[in-house]
KOLMIKOL-386013 format. One line per 2 residues: number of its first residue (from 1); for each residue x, y, z of N, C-alpha, C. Coordinates in steps of 0.02 Angstrom, whole numbers, plus 50000, padded with zeros to 5 digits. Layout:
BEGIN
NUM = X:Y:Z:X:Y:Z:X:Y:Z  ...;
//
This chain:
BEGIN
1 = 47599:54254:50683:47648:54205:50660:47675:54168:50724  47678:54110:50726:47703:54066:50780:47763:54027:50756;
3 = 47812:54036:50796:47883:54004:50780:47897:53945:50834  47910:53890:50808:47926:53831:50850:48004:53803:50839;
5 = 48043:53816:50882:48109:53797:50868:48115:53716:50868  48157:53690:50820:48163:53621:50815:48241:53606:50823;
7 = 48267:53582:50878:48339:53575:50893:48344:53502:50923  48359:53451:50883:48375:53392:50908:48444:53391:50957;
9 = 48491:53439:50943:48543:53450:50982:48547:53524:51000  48590:53541:51049:48588:53608:51083:48647:53644:51055;
11 = 48691:53617:51009:48756:53650:50993:48742:53708:50955  48687:53712:50911:48683:53768:50863:48653:53830:50903;
13 = 48618:53813:50954:48584:53863:50995:48647:53906:51029  48699:53872:51051:48753:53907:51082:48786:53958:51035;
15 = 48772:53943:50968:48807:53987:50913:48753:54036:50894  48689:54032:50920:48642:54087:50901:48589:54074:50851;
17 = 48585:54008:50833:48532:53994:50784:48501:53919:50798  48437:53921:50772:48410:53851:50773:48415:53800:50719;
19 = 48411:53744:50730:48425:53687:50671:48366:53703:50614  48309:53724:50645:48248:53722:50608:48193:53771:50642;
21 = 48141:53793:50617:48091:53822:50641:48027:53804:50615  47973:53784:50649:47911:53770:50610:47866:53844:50619;
23 = 47851:53868:50560:47825:53933:50547:47743:53917:50533  47709:53943:50587:47630:53936:50573:47598:54000:50572;
25 = 47547:54014:50539:47511:54065:50546:47537:54130:50504  47581:54122:50467:47614:54181:50419:47571:54196:50363;
27 = 47557:54263:50360:47520:54279:50298:47552:54320:50247  47619:54350:50259:47655:54378:50219:47726:54358:50211;
29 = 47760:54349:50160:47835:54332:50160:47868:54380:50115  47937:54391:50139:47978:54436:50110:48033:54397:50091;
31 = 48058:54401:50029:48130:54369:50009:48177:54423:49997  48228:54430:50029:48282:54487:50026:48332:54457:49989;
33 = 48357:54503:49938:48418:54496:49905:48472:54497:49956  48532:54480:49934:48593:54479:49988:48609:54561:49997;
35 = 48620:54569:50063:48637:54638:50080:48711:54638:50106  48735:54694:50087:48819:54696:50091:48831:54765:50128;
37 = 48895:54770:50135:48915:54842:50166:48927:54896:50107  48871:54918:50078:48872:54966:50028:48837:55029:50051;
39 = 48849:55087:50029:48808:55144:50049:48753:55157:50011  48709:55205:50014:48652:55214:49972:48661:55216:49898;
41 = 48721:55228:49879:48739:55231:49804:48765:55166:49774  48764:55112:49830:48794:55053:49811:48876:55050:49806;
43 = 48906:55090:49843:48982:55098:49838:48998:55060:49906  49050:55015:49895:49078:54970:49952:49104:55015:50008;
45 = 49091:55002:50068:49122:55035:50134:49166:54988:50171  49200:55017:50213:49244:54981:50262:49285:54935:50234;
47 = 49330:54950:50186:49375:54894:50153:49422:54864:50206  49425:54802:50209:49459:54759:50250:49441:54749:50320;
49 = 49385:54772:50340:49355:54777:50404:49291:54725:50412  49301:54671:50424:49250:54618:50430:49190:54646:50472;
51 = 49218:54662:50538:49162:54690:50590:49116:54746:50556  49151:54790:50538:49112:54848:50508:49071:54835:50456;
53 = 49091:54785:50410:49050:54762:50353:48991:54730:50377  49002:54683:50425:48942:54642:50457:48888:54695:50484;
55 = 48908:54742:50519:48861:54794:50547:48829:54827:50489  48865:54858:50436:48829:54893:50390:48780:54842:50352;
57 = 48802:54780:50335:48754:54733:50297:48696:54726:50340  48697:54721:50411:48647:54713:50453:48594:54777:50452;
59 = 48631:54836:50453:48595:54895:50446:48551:54899:50381  48588:54874:50322:48551:54878:50267:48491:54826:50263;
61 = 48503:54764:50291:48448:54715:50301:48395:54746:50337  48408:54779:50397:48358:54810:50434:48319:54861:50394;
63 = 48357:54896:50348:48315:54946:50303:48267:54922:50256  48290:54863:50231:48253:54826:50182:48183:54803:50215;
65 = 48198:54767:50275:48137:54741:50309:48094:54800:50334  48120:54855:50360:48080:54906:50380:48033:54937:50320;
67 = 48066:54934:50261:48026:54953:50197:47962:54904:50189  47968:54848:50214:47901:54793:50209:47866:54796:50276;
69 = 47878:54846:50323:47853:54849:50388:47871:54785:50438  47935:54768:50423:47956:54708:50472:48015:54731:50501;
71 = 48044:54684:50554:48108:54692:50590:48141:54628:50584  48193:54629:50619:48233:54565:50620:48195:54502:50658;
73 = 48137:54531:50696:48106:54481:50733:48064:54436:50675  48056:54459:50606:48018:54425:50562:48061:54375:50526;
75 = 48129:54383:50530:48167:54342:50488:48169:54260:50514  48156:54227:50454:48147:54161:50474:48202:54104:50444;
77 = 48246:54144:50403:48300:54106:50372:48358:54158:50351  48418:54136:50363:48473:54179:50334:48519:54136:50299;
79 = 48551:54159:50250:48606:54132:50211:48658:54184:50217  48713:54166:50240:48776:54212:50248:48838:54183:50202;
81 = 48868:54229:50176:48916:54218:50130:48977:54268:50150  49040:54233:50159:49098:54269:50180:49153:54246:50144;
83 = 49205:54299:50138:49267:54279:50102:49317:54249:50146  49308:54254:50217:49348:54224:50259:49311:54200:50327;
85 = 49296:54140:50330:49246:54108:50381:49284:54119:50451  49346:54106:50455:49368:54113:50520:49365:54186:50548;
87 = 49379:54235:50509:49371:54310:50528:49302:54327:50539  49259:54300:50500:49182:54314:50507:49161:54290:50575;
89 = 49181:54228:50595:49165:54204:50656:49182:54234:50716  49246:54269:50710:49273:54308:50764:49222:54367:50786;
91 = 49180:54381:50737:49133:54445:50745:49057:54419:50740  49047:54352:50753:48980:54337:50749:48937:54350:50804;
93 = 48960:54373:50854:48920:54392:50917:48882:54459:50895  48903:54494:50844:48857:54546:50811:48787:54528:50797;
95 = 48786:54468:50764:48726:54445:50751:48681:54431:50804  48710:54407:50854:48674:54393:50922:48652:54457:50954;
97 = 48695:54505:50949:48677:54573:50982:48615:54603:50944  48618:54593:50882:48564:54622:50835:48500:54581:50839;
99 = 48503:54519:50831:48440:54474:50836:48418:54455:50907  48467:54462:50953:48447:54442:51027:48384:54482:51055;
101 = 48385:54546:51056:48331:54586:51068:48258:54567:51050  48258:54540:50990:48196:54515:50966:48185:54437:50973;
103 = 48225:54403:51018:48222:54333:51033:48219:54294:50969  48251:54307:50922:48253:54276:50860:48317:54242:50849;
105 = 48318:54176:50835:48378:54136:50809:48364:54096:50748  48355:54130:50687:48330:54098:50630:48382:54049:50610;
107 = 48354:53995:50573:48408:53944:50551:48450:53986:50505  48514:53965:50494:48553:53993:50443:48606:53949:50415;
109 = 48640:53968:50360:48690:53933:50331:48748:53983:50322  48807:53970:50338:48868:54006:50325:48910:53975:50278;
111 = 48926:54010:50220:48975:53981:50173:49036:54024:50158  49089:53995:50152:49145:54034:50133:49149:54036:50053;
113 = 49165:54088:50024:49160:54092:49960:49233:54129:49939  49256:54120:49875:49316:54154:49851:49308:54233:49854;
115 = 49253:54247:49819:49242:54333:49823:49160:54341:49815  49145:54404:49831:49079:54417:49822:49067:54457:49754;
117 = 49016:54477:49742:49001:54515:49670:49043:54577:49666  49045:54619:49716:49079:54682:49709:49153:54673:49750;
119 = 49208:54683:49715:49267:54674:49743:49275:54720:49806  49303:54689:49859:49322:54726:49921:49269:54706:49974;
121 = 49206:54676:49952:49157:54653:49998:49177:54589:50035  49167:54579:50098:49186:54526:50137:49133:54482:50166;
123 = 49069:54515:50160:49009:54489:50202:48949:54499:50165  48908:54446:50153:48841:54465:50124:48789:54416:50161;
125 = 48729:54452:50174:48683:54417:50211:48614:54410:50175  48578:54363:50164:48516:54360:50134:48460:54335:50178;
127 = 48410:54351:50176:48361:54338:50222:48294:54323:50194  48248:54277:50229:48181:54264:50213:48147:54292:50277;
129 = 48092:54327:50265:48055:54354:50325:47981:54337:50317  47944:54335:50368:47878:54319:50366:47837:54355:50420;
131 = 47778:54368:50415:47733:54393:50464:47659:54370:50458;
//
C-alpha cells in the first residue's frame, strides 16, 4: 500500500494529521467500530480521566487491528468523538506518541459531543485501516 499525503497547508501536520492521503495498492480494508475506554467485559474504565481513557481506547483499537493482522501503520482514517474538546486537546500528543513510530498521520475528524453511548466515557475513536 502506498500513501501520499495531500496538504495544501502545513497547519494540520503540526497537529499530527494530514488533510488527505491518496491510498494506492491496498488489497484489504478494515472498518473499525468506535473504540472506547472499556475493559474486556465492556465495562467503562478511568472515570473522569481523559488521558487514561485516550490511552485505553488506543490500546483497544490496536487490539482490534491486531486481530486483522494490522497495526496503527495501516490506519488511513480516524473519527474521534469527545465530550470535552479542550480537555482532549490537552492530551492529543498521546496520539502522536502512538502513531509516530509508524510514521502515520491519518486524516482525522475531531467532534465534540454531549455524551457517548455509555455514561462516563469521554473519548471514542473509530478507524478505517487498509493494507
